[in-house]
Phi, psi and omega in degrees: 000129182273153178280132177288121183293345181267357178250144177294149180295154179299147182293129177268129179285137176290150176290154179300322178298319179295318179295317182296316181296315179296320180295319181289322182287336182301327190264004180300312178296326180294319177301318182299314181293323178294319179298317181295318179292326176299313182294321178297313179295322178298319179292327178290315188267342179228067187295332181284323179209090184294348181271357178262142180257326184250141004290140185292131176257130181282142179285153173293166180299320181293315180292323177295318178298319178295317179296317179296318179295319180294318179291322176297320177298323177298313180296317179299318180295318180292321176298318180298318178297317181295319180294320180286334185276332188227164173243145181087140187291326180293315179293324177293320177296317178299319178295320178300312181297318179297310181294321178299318178296315176299315180299315182293316177299316178296321179299310181289327176296318178292322176301317180292315184294312187272319187249358184054041175228137005287153180295326173213161189286353176263009180293139178283150180207159168276108187285319182199156180253350185253133354280350174210167181296131177250123177252146177185179178261155177301322179223115182273132171274147178243000000 
């Protein structure tokens, strides 16, 4: 059967490797901006030692609103990448989890590379603020 020259060619599905690479690379600039705001807030709230988290200092209402908006924007961007990369809700959820994992690994790798934080991989951190603050270590021992 010949292709009709007046009809667009059938859509070719991207390979999973191509989608994964594109999804992971999309968030590099976003990681950089998130890292810079993290470092700025650490210097504001922990001027003596910005690499320490405890005792925990509460953010002002304005800074907390900004952090929540930034984290929500991160989730929206990752959801958008997952929705554009896959079809079907199960595959989109899997893409979301995959991209979120890549984004998070890249975020902490850049923090370590550029700012030398965390000092060690068992260091505690505020992992996320949505829907409530999540605390944990960079690498959990079991």
